[in-house]
N, CA, C and O atoms as a CHARMM CRD file, in Angstrom:
* protein
*
  272
    1    1 MET  N     15.60200  -5.73900 -26.36300 PROA 1      0.00000
    2    1 MET  CA    14.60900  -6.05600 -25.35200 PROA 1      0.00000
    3    1 MET  C     14.13700  -4.74700 -24.71700 PROA 1      0.00000
    4    1 MET  O     14.94400  -3.92400 -24.28400 PROA 1      0.00000
    5    2 SER  N     12.83200  -4.57500 -24.67300 PROA 2      0.00000
    6    2 SER  CA    12.23100  -3.36200 -24.12800 PROA 2      0.00000
    7    2 SER  C     11.11700  -3.75400 -23.16800 PROA 2      0.00000
    8    2 SER  O     10.30100  -4.62100 -23.47900 PROA 2      0.00000
    9    3 TYR  N     11.08400  -3.12000 -22.00900 PROA 3      0.00000
   10    3 TYR  CA    10.06700  -3.40800 -21.01100 PROA 3      0.00000
   11    3 TYR  C      9.04100  -2.28500 -20.97200 PROA 3      0.00000
   12    3 TYR  O      9.35000  -1.12400 -21.24000 PROA 3      0.00000
   13    4 ILE  N      7.80900  -2.66100 -20.62900 PROA 4      0.00000
   14    4 ILE  CA     6.74900  -1.68500 -20.40400 PROA 4      0.00000
   15    4 ILE  C      6.05900  -1.99500 -19.08200 PROA 4      0.00000
   16    4 ILE  O      6.01000  -3.14700 -18.65000 PROA 4      0.00000
   17    5 ALA  N      5.53400  -0.97000 -18.45500 PROA 5      0.00000
   18    5 ALA  CA     4.78300  -1.13400 -17.21200 PROA 5      0.00000
   19    5 ALA  C      3.29900  -1.12800 -17.53900 PROA 5      0.00000
   20    5 ALA  O      2.84800  -0.42800 -18.44600 PROA 5      0.00000
   21    6 VAL  N      2.55200  -1.91900 -16.78600 PROA 6      0.00000
   22    6 VAL  CA     1.10400  -1.98900 -16.93500 PROA 6      0.00000
   23    6 VAL  C      0.49500  -1.91300 -15.53700 PROA 6      0.00000
   24    6 VAL  O      0.90700  -2.64000 -14.63400 PROA 6      0.00000
   25    7 VAL  N     -0.48600  -1.03100 -15.36400 PROA 7      0.00000
   26    7 VAL  CA    -1.15000  -0.88200 -14.06900 PROA 7      0.00000
   27    7 VAL  C     -2.50700  -1.56800 -14.12200 PROA 7      0.00000
   28    7 VAL  O     -3.30500  -1.32000 -15.02500 PROA 7      0.00000
   29    8 ASP  N     -2.76100  -2.43600 -13.13900 PROA 8      0.00000
   30    8 ASP  CA    -4.08300  -3.03400 -12.97400 PROA 8      0.00000
   31    8 ASP  C     -4.90300  -2.03100 -12.15900 PROA 8      0.00000
   32    8 ASP  O     -4.80200  -1.97300 -10.93400 PROA 8      0.00000
   33    9 GLU  N     -5.71100  -1.25100 -12.86300 PROA 9      0.00000
   34    9 GLU  CA    -6.45400  -0.17200 -12.21000 PROA 9      0.00000
   35    9 GLU  C     -7.41400  -0.67300 -11.13700 PROA 9      0.00000
   36    9 GLU  O     -7.71000   0.05400 -10.19000 PROA 9      0.00000
   37   10 SER  N     -7.90100  -1.89400 -11.27000 PROA 10     0.00000
   38   10 SER  CA    -8.82200  -2.41600 -10.26300 PROA 10     0.00000
   39   10 SER  C     -8.09200  -2.78100  -8.96500 PROA 10     0.00000
   40   10 SER  O     -8.72700  -2.90800  -7.91700 PROA 10     0.00000
   41   11 SER  N     -6.77200  -2.94900  -9.02400 PROA 11     0.00000
   42   11 SER  CA    -5.97800  -3.26500  -7.83300 PROA 11     0.00000
   43   11 SER  C     -5.29200  -2.03800  -7.24000 PROA 11     0.00000
   44   11 SER  O     -4.91100  -2.04400  -6.06900 PROA 11     0.00000
   45   12 CYS  N     -5.13400  -0.99800  -8.03300 PROA 12     0.00000
   46   12 CYS  CA    -4.39900   0.18900  -7.60900 PROA 12     0.00000
   47   12 CYS  C     -5.15400   0.91400  -6.49100 PROA 12     0.00000
   48   12 CYS  O     -6.35900   1.15100  -6.57400 PROA 12     0.00000
   49   13 LEU  N     -4.40200   1.25500  -5.44700 PROA 13     0.00000
   50   13 LEU  CA    -4.97400   1.99600  -4.32500 PROA 13     0.00000
   51   13 LEU  C     -4.46800   3.43400  -4.28000 PROA 13     0.00000
   52   13 LEU  O     -4.69900   4.14200  -3.30100 PROA 13     0.00000
   53   14 ALA  N     -3.77700   3.87000  -5.33700 PROA 14     0.00000
   54   14 ALA  CA    -3.29500   5.23800  -5.50900 PROA 14     0.00000
   55   14 ALA  C     -2.38500   5.70900  -4.38500 PROA 14     0.00000
   56   14 ALA  O     -2.47600   6.85600  -3.94700 PROA 14     0.00000
   57   15 HSD  N     -1.50800   4.83000  -3.91700 PROA 15     0.00000
   58   15 HSD  CA    -0.53600   5.21900  -2.88900 PROA 15     0.00000
   59   15 HSD  C      0.45300   6.24700  -3.42200 PROA 15     0.00000
   60   15 HSD  O      0.88300   7.13000  -2.67900 PROA 15     0.00000
   61   16 GLY  N      0.82100   6.14800  -4.69900 PROA 16     0.00000
   62   16 GLY  CA     1.70800   7.12500  -5.31600 PROA 16     0.00000
   63   16 GLY  C      3.18500   6.79200  -5.27300 PROA 16     0.00000
   64   16 GLY  O      4.00600   7.57800  -5.74700 PROA 16     0.00000
   65   17 ASP  N      3.54800   5.63200  -4.70800 PROA 17     0.00000
   66   17 ASP  CA     4.96000   5.27100  -4.63700 PROA 17     0.00000
   67   17 ASP  C      5.58900   5.19000  -6.02400 PROA 17     0.00000
   68   17 ASP  O      6.74200   5.58000  -6.20700 PROA 17     0.00000
   69   18 CYS  N      4.84900   4.69300  -6.98800 PROA 18     0.00000
   70   18 CYS  CA     5.36500   4.56400  -8.35000 PROA 18     0.00000
   71   18 CYS  C      5.67900   5.92600  -8.94600 PROA 18     0.00000
   72   18 CYS  O      6.72000   6.09900  -9.57900 PROA 18     0.00000
   73   19 ALA  N      4.80200   6.88100  -8.75300 PROA 19     0.00000
   74   19 ALA  CA     5.00000   8.22100  -9.29900 PROA 19     0.00000
   75   19 ALA  C      6.13900   8.95300  -8.60200 PROA 19     0.00000
   76   19 ALA  O      6.81900   9.77100  -9.22100 PROA 19     0.00000
   77   20 GLU  N      6.35300   8.67000  -7.32800 PROA 20     0.00000
   78   20 GLU  CA     7.48900   9.26400  -6.62200 PROA 20     0.00000
   79   20 GLU  C      8.79700   8.69800  -7.14500 PROA 20     0.00000
   80   20 GLU  O      9.77000   9.43400  -7.31400 PROA 20     0.00000
   81   21 MET  N      8.83000   7.39900  -7.40300 PROA 21     0.00000
   82   21 MET  CA    10.04700   6.75400  -7.89900 PROA 21     0.00000
   83   21 MET  C     10.31000   7.06700  -9.36000 PROA 21     0.00000
   84   21 MET  O     11.46100   7.23900  -9.76300 PROA 21     0.00000
   85   22 ALA  N      9.25700   7.14200 -10.15300 PROA 22     0.00000
   86   22 ALA  CA     9.40900   7.29100 -11.60100 PROA 22     0.00000
   87   22 ALA  C      8.36300   8.25900 -12.15800 PROA 22     0.00000
   88   22 ALA  O      7.42900   7.83000 -12.83600 PROA 22     0.00000
   89   23 PRO  N      8.50700   9.55700 -11.88200 PROA 23     0.00000
   90   23 PRO  CA     7.49500  10.52300 -12.33700 PROA 23     0.00000
   91   23 PRO  C      7.40100  10.64700 -13.85700 PROA 23     0.00000
   92   23 PRO  O      6.38900  11.11700 -14.37600 PROA 23     0.00000
   93   24 GLU  N      8.43100  10.23600 -14.56500 PROA 24     0.00000
   94   24 GLU  CA     8.37900  10.26200 -16.02100 PROA 24     0.00000
   95   24 GLU  C      7.61600   9.07700 -16.59200 PROA 24     0.00000
   96   24 GLU  O      7.31400   9.04400 -17.78500 PROA 24     0.00000
   97   25 VAL  N      7.30300   8.09700 -15.73400 PROA 25     0.00000
   98   25 VAL  CA     6.61400   6.88300 -16.17100 PROA 25     0.00000
   99   25 VAL  C      5.17600   6.82600 -15.66200 PROA 25     0.00000
  100   25 VAL  O      4.28600   6.36600 -16.37800 PROA 25     0.00000
  101   26 PHE  N      4.93900   7.28800 -14.43500 PROA 26     0.00000
  102   26 PHE  CA     3.63100   7.14600 -13.80500 PROA 26     0.00000
  103   26 PHE  C      3.08000   8.49300 -13.34800 PROA 26     0.00000
  104   26 PHE  O      3.82500   9.40400 -12.98600 PROA 26     0.00000
  105   27 ILE  N      1.75200   8.59100 -13.37600 PROA 27     0.00000
  106   27 ILE  CA     1.03300   9.70600 -12.76900 PROA 27     0.00000
  107   27 ILE  C     -0.09400   9.07900 -11.95200 PROA 27     0.00000
  108   27 ILE  O     -0.67900   8.07300 -12.35300 PROA 27     0.00000
  109   28 VAL  N     -0.38900   9.67900 -10.80900 PROA 28     0.00000
  110   28 VAL  CA    -1.45800   9.15400  -9.96100 PROA 28     0.00000
  111   28 VAL  C     -2.52800  10.22300  -9.81300 PROA 28     0.00000
  112   28 VAL  O     -2.27200  11.32700  -9.33200 PROA 28     0.00000
  113   29 GLU  N     -3.72300   9.86600 -10.23500 PROA 29     0.00000
  114   29 GLU  CA    -4.89200  10.70700 -10.02200 PROA 29     0.00000
  115   29 GLU  C     -5.83400   9.87900  -9.15100 PROA 29     0.00000
  116   29 GLU  O     -5.57900   9.72200  -7.95600 PROA 29     0.00000
  117   30 ASP  N     -6.90000   9.35300  -9.71200 PROA 30     0.00000
  118   30 ASP  CA    -7.73200   8.41700  -8.94600 PROA 30     0.00000
  119   30 ASP  C     -7.01600   7.07900  -8.79900 PROA 30     0.00000
  120   30 ASP  O     -7.14100   6.40400  -7.77700 PROA 30     0.00000
  121   31 VAL  N     -6.27200   6.71000  -9.82200 PROA 31     0.00000
  122   31 VAL  CA    -5.42300   5.51600  -9.83500 PROA 31     0.00000
  123   31 VAL  C     -4.14800   5.87400 -10.58700 PROA 31     0.00000
  124   31 VAL  O     -4.06700   6.92900 -11.21500 PROA 31     0.00000
  125   32 ALA  N     -3.16000   4.99700 -10.52200 PROA 32     0.00000
  126   32 ALA  CA    -1.92100   5.21500 -11.26500 PROA 32     0.00000
  127   32 ALA  C     -2.15100   4.91100 -12.74200 PROA 32     0.00000
  128   32 ALA  O     -2.88500   3.99200 -13.10400 PROA 32     0.00000
  129   33 ARG  N     -1.50200   5.71300 -13.57800 PROA 33     0.00000
  130   33 ARG  CA    -1.53000   5.47000 -15.02000 PROA 33     0.00000
  131   33 ARG  C     -0.11300   5.58800 -15.55200 PROA 33     0.00000
  132   33 ARG  O      0.70500   6.35000 -15.03600 PROA 33     0.00000
  133   34 VAL  N      0.15900   4.81700 -16.59600 PROA 34     0.00000
  134   34 VAL  CA     1.45800   4.86700 -17.24900 PROA 34     0.00000
  135   34 VAL  C      1.42000   6.00300 -18.27300 PROA 34     0.00000
  136   34 VAL  O      0.53000   6.05800 -19.12200 PROA 34     0.00000
  137   35 ILE  N      2.39800   6.90700 -18.18000 PROA 35     0.00000
  138   35 ILE  CA     2.45800   8.03800 -19.10500 PROA 35     0.00000
  139   35 ILE  C      3.74600   8.04000 -19.93000 PROA 35     0.00000
  140   35 ILE  O      3.92300   8.89000 -20.80300 PROA 35     0.00000
  141   36 GLY  N      4.63700   7.09600 -19.65700 PROA 36     0.00000
  142   36 GLY  CA     5.90900   7.06800 -20.36500 PROA 36     0.00000
  143   36 GLY  C      6.63400   5.77200 -20.11700 PROA 36     0.00000
  144   36 GLY  O      6.03700   4.76900 -19.72600 PROA 36     0.00000
  145   37 THR  N      7.92200   5.80600 -20.34800 PROA 37     0.00000
  146   37 THR  CA     8.74100   4.63000 -20.13400 PROA 37     0.00000
  147   37 THR  C     10.05400   5.05700 -19.50400 PROA 37     0.00000
  148   37 THR  O     10.34000   6.24700 -19.37500 PROA 37     0.00000
  149   38 GLY  N     10.83400   4.08800 -19.12200 PROA 38     0.00000
  150   38 GLY  CA    12.11600   4.37100 -18.49100 PROA 38     0.00000
  151   38 GLY  C     12.99200   3.14400 -18.53000 PROA 38     0.00000
  152   38 GLY  O     12.62200   2.12500 -19.11300 PROA 38     0.00000
  153   39 PRO  N     14.14400   3.23700 -17.91700 PROA 39     0.00000
  154   39 PRO  CA    15.06000   2.10000 -17.88600 PROA 39     0.00000
  155   39 PRO  C     14.43100   0.89400 -17.18200 PROA 39     0.00000
  156   39 PRO  O     13.58400   1.04000 -16.30100 PROA 39     0.00000
  157   40 HSD  N     14.86300  -0.29000 -17.59000 PROA 40     0.00000
  158   40 HSD  CA    14.32200  -1.52500 -17.00800 PROA 40     0.00000
  159   40 HSD  C     14.37600  -1.51000 -15.49000 PROA 40     0.00000
  160   40 HSD  O     13.41000  -1.87600 -14.82000 PROA 40     0.00000
  161   41 GLU  N     15.50700  -1.08800 -14.95700 PROA 41     0.00000
  162   41 GLU  CA    15.69800  -1.10600 -13.50600 PROA 41     0.00000
  163   41 GLU  C     14.68100  -0.21100 -12.80200 PROA 41     0.00000
  164   41 GLU  O     14.18100  -0.55600 -11.73200 PROA 41     0.00000
  165   42 LEU  N     14.38000   0.92700 -13.39900 PROA 42     0.00000
  166   42 LEU  CA    13.42000   1.85700 -12.81300 PROA 42     0.00000
  167   42 LEU  C     12.00700   1.27800 -12.83400 PROA 42     0.00000
  168   42 LEU  O     11.28000   1.38100 -11.84600 PROA 42     0.00000
  169   43 LEU  N     11.61600   0.67400 -13.94500 PROA 43     0.00000
  170   43 LEU  CA    10.28800   0.05000 -14.03400 PROA 43     0.00000
  171   43 LEU  C     10.14100  -1.05800 -13.00300 PROA 43     0.00000
  172   43 LEU  O      9.11600  -1.15500 -12.32700 PROA 43     0.00000
  173   44 LEU  N     11.16600  -1.89200 -12.88600 PROA 44     0.00000
  174   44 LEU  CA    11.11500  -3.00100 -11.92800 PROA 44     0.00000
  175   44 LEU  C     11.08500  -2.48300 -10.49000 PROA 44     0.00000
  176   44 LEU  O     10.34800  -3.01800  -9.66100 PROA 44     0.00000
  177   45 ALA  N     11.87000  -1.45500 -10.18200 PROA 45     0.00000
  178   45 ALA  CA    11.88300  -0.89700  -8.82600 PROA 45     0.00000
  179   45 ALA  C     10.53100  -0.28500  -8.47500 PROA 45     0.00000
  180   45 ALA  O     10.04600  -0.46200  -7.35700 PROA 45     0.00000
  181   46 ALA  N      9.92500   0.42500  -9.40600 PROA 46     0.00000
  182   46 ALA  CA     8.61200   1.02100  -9.15400 PROA 46     0.00000
  183   46 ALA  C      7.55400  -0.05300  -8.95100 PROA 46     0.00000
  184   46 ALA  O      6.69600   0.08100  -8.07900 PROA 46     0.00000
  185   47 ALA  N      7.60600  -1.10800  -9.74100 PROA 47     0.00000
  186   47 ALA  CA     6.65000  -2.21200  -9.59200 PROA 47     0.00000
  187   47 ALA  C      6.82400  -2.89400  -8.23800 PROA 47     0.00000
  188   47 ALA  O      5.84100  -3.22200  -7.57400 PROA 47     0.00000
  189   48 GLU  N      8.06100  -3.10400  -7.83600 PROA 48     0.00000
  190   48 GLU  CA     8.32300  -3.73700  -6.53500 PROA 48     0.00000
  191   48 GLU  C      7.89400  -2.84900  -5.37600 PROA 48     0.00000
  192   48 GLU  O      7.52300  -3.35500  -4.31700 PROA 48     0.00000
  193   49 ALA  N      7.93900  -1.53000  -5.56100 PROA 49     0.00000
  194   49 ALA  CA     7.57200  -0.59800  -4.49300 PROA 49     0.00000
  195   49 ALA  C      6.06900  -0.45100  -4.31400 PROA 49     0.00000
  196   49 ALA  O      5.62400   0.09600  -3.30500 PROA 49     0.00000
  197   50 CYS  N      5.28100  -0.92400  -5.26600 PROA 50     0.00000
  198   50 CYS  CA     3.83300  -0.76500  -5.19200 PROA 50     0.00000
  199   50 CYS  C      3.25600  -1.62700  -4.06500 PROA 50     0.00000
  200   50 CYS  O      3.32000  -2.85500  -4.13800 PROA 50     0.00000
  201   51 PRO  N      2.69200  -1.00000  -3.01800 PROA 51     0.00000
  202   51 PRO  CA     2.15000  -1.78600  -1.89900 PROA 51     0.00000
  203   51 PRO  C      0.92800  -2.61700  -2.28500 PROA 51     0.00000
  204   51 PRO  O      0.60200  -3.59300  -1.60900 PROA 51     0.00000
  205   52 ALA  N      0.26000  -2.23700  -3.35600 PROA 52     0.00000
  206   52 ALA  CA    -0.93200  -2.98100  -3.78700 PROA 52     0.00000
  207   52 ALA  C     -0.59600  -4.03800  -4.84200 PROA 52     0.00000
  208   52 ALA  O     -1.48000  -4.75500  -5.31200 PROA 52     0.00000
  209   53 THR  N      0.67700  -4.13100  -5.20700 PROA 53     0.00000
  210   53 THR  CA     1.13300  -5.04600  -6.27300 PROA 53     0.00000
  211   53 THR  C      0.27300  -4.92000  -7.53200 PROA 53     0.00000
  212   53 THR  O     -0.11500  -5.91300  -8.14600 PROA 53     0.00000
  213   54 ALA  N     -0.01000  -3.66700  -7.89600 PROA 54     0.00000
  214   54 ALA  CA    -0.87600  -3.39000  -9.04400 PROA 54     0.00000
  215   54 ALA  C     -0.10100  -3.17700 -10.34400 PROA 54     0.00000
  216   54 ALA  O     -0.70400  -2.98600 -11.40000 PROA 54     0.00000
  217   55 ILE  N      1.23300  -3.20800 -10.27100 PROA 55     0.00000
  218   55 ILE  CA     2.04500  -2.94100 -11.46000 PROA 55     0.00000
  219   55 ILE  C      2.73200  -4.20300 -11.93100 PROA 55     0.00000
  220   55 ILE  O      3.38800  -4.90100 -11.15800 PROA 55     0.00000
  221   56 SER  N      2.57200  -4.48200 -13.20600 PROA 56     0.00000
  222   56 SER  CA     3.29500  -5.57400 -13.85400 PROA 56     0.00000
  223   56 SER  C      4.27400  -4.96500 -14.84000 PROA 56     0.00000
  224   56 SER  O      4.05500  -3.86900 -15.35700 PROA 56     0.00000
  225   57 VAL  N      5.34500  -5.68100 -15.09200 PROA 57     0.00000
  226   57 VAL  CA     6.31300  -5.26800 -16.10200 PROA 57     0.00000
  227   57 VAL  C      6.35200  -6.36100 -17.15500 PROA 57     0.00000
  228   57 VAL  O      6.52900  -7.53700 -16.83900 PROA 57     0.00000
  229   58 LEU  N      6.18300  -5.96000 -18.41500 PROA 58     0.00000
  230   58 LEU  CA     6.13900  -6.90600 -19.52400 PROA 58     0.00000
  231   58 LEU  C      7.27700  -6.64800 -20.49600 PROA 58     0.00000
  232   58 LEU  O      7.73800  -5.51800 -20.65900 PROA 58     0.00000
  233   59 ASP  N      7.71800  -7.72400 -21.13800 PROA 59     0.00000
  234   59 ASP  CA     8.64900  -7.60200 -22.25500 PROA 59     0.00000
  235   59 ASP  C      7.80900  -7.17200 -23.44700 PROA 59     0.00000
  236   59 ASP  O      6.91900  -7.90600 -23.87800 PROA 59     0.00000
  237   60 GLN  N      8.08000  -6.00600 -23.97500 PROA 60     0.00000
  238   60 GLN  CA     7.24100  -5.43800 -25.03600 PROA 60     0.00000
  239   60 GLN  C      7.28400  -6.28300 -26.30100 PROA 60     0.00000
  240   60 GLN  O      6.29300  -6.34100 -27.03000 PROA 60     0.00000
  241   61 GLU  N      8.38900  -6.92900 -26.57500 PROA 61     0.00000
  242   61 GLU  CA     8.52700  -7.71300 -27.80800 PROA 61     0.00000
  243   61 GLU  C      7.77800  -9.03100 -27.73900 PROA 61     0.00000
  244   61 GLU  O      7.15300  -9.44300 -28.71700 PROA 61     0.00000
  245   62 THR  N      7.83500  -9.70300 -26.58200 PROA 62     0.00000
  246   62 THR  CA     7.23200 -11.03300 -26.47300 PROA 62     0.00000
  247   62 THR  C      5.90400 -11.03000 -25.74600 PROA 62     0.00000
  248   62 THR  O      5.12800 -11.97700 -25.87500 PROA 62     0.00000
  249   63 GLY  N      5.62400  -9.97300 -24.97800 PROA 63     0.00000
  250   63 GLY  CA     4.40700  -9.93000 -24.17900 PROA 63     0.00000
  251   63 GLY  C      4.50900 -10.71500 -22.89100 PROA 63     0.00000
  252   63 GLY  O      3.55400 -10.75800 -22.11600 PROA 63     0.00000
  253   64 GLU  N      5.65500 -11.33900 -22.64700 PROA 64     0.00000
  254   64 GLU  CA     5.84700 -12.13300 -21.42100 PROA 64     0.00000
  255   64 GLU  C      5.95900 -11.22900 -20.20200 PROA 64     0.00000
  256   64 GLU  O      6.52700 -10.13800 -20.26400 PROA 64     0.00000
  257   65 THR  N      5.40800 -11.70500 -19.10000 PROA 65     0.00000
  258   65 THR  CA     5.50900 -10.97400 -17.83400 PROA 65     0.00000
  259   65 THR  C      6.89700 -11.16000 -17.25200 PROA 65     0.00000
  260   65 THR  O      7.37100 -12.28500 -17.08700 PROA 65     0.00000
  261   66 VAL  N      7.53900 -10.05000 -16.94500 PROA 66     0.00000
  262   66 VAL  CA     8.86800 -10.06000 -16.33100 PROA 66     0.00000
  263   66 VAL  C      8.73600  -9.92700 -14.81400 PROA 66     0.00000
  264   66 VAL  O      9.50700 -10.51800 -14.05700 PROA 66     0.00000
  265   67 TYR  N      7.74800  -9.14100 -14.38400 PROA 67     0.00000
  266   67 TYR  CA     7.46000  -8.95500 -12.95200 PROA 67     0.00000
  267   67 TYR  C      5.96300  -8.78400 -12.80700 PROA 67     0.00000
  268   67 TYR  O      5.38400  -8.09800 -13.64900 PROA 67     0.00000
  269   68 PRO  N      5.30400  -9.32200 -11.85400 PROA 68     0.00000
  270   68 PRO  CA     5.81300 -10.20800 -10.82200 PROA 68     0.00000
  271   68 PRO  C      5.97900 -11.61800 -11.31600 PROA 68     0.00000
  272   68 PRO  O      6.40300 -12.49100 -10.56000 PROA 68     0.00000
């Protein structure tokens, strides 16, 4: 089982919390973008920390949404 993060760019307000928590996964310029991957716990924590709720976490194998 492998998780991936997905940013809804239209919802992202570029607060940068995701990049602070997981700089190997996210970069914030005008909006947050996914640049890598990380442990499940880190992806979920970064998604939960997003004040704009712009990050979803998906199961890469099934495509099912794990968060939110």
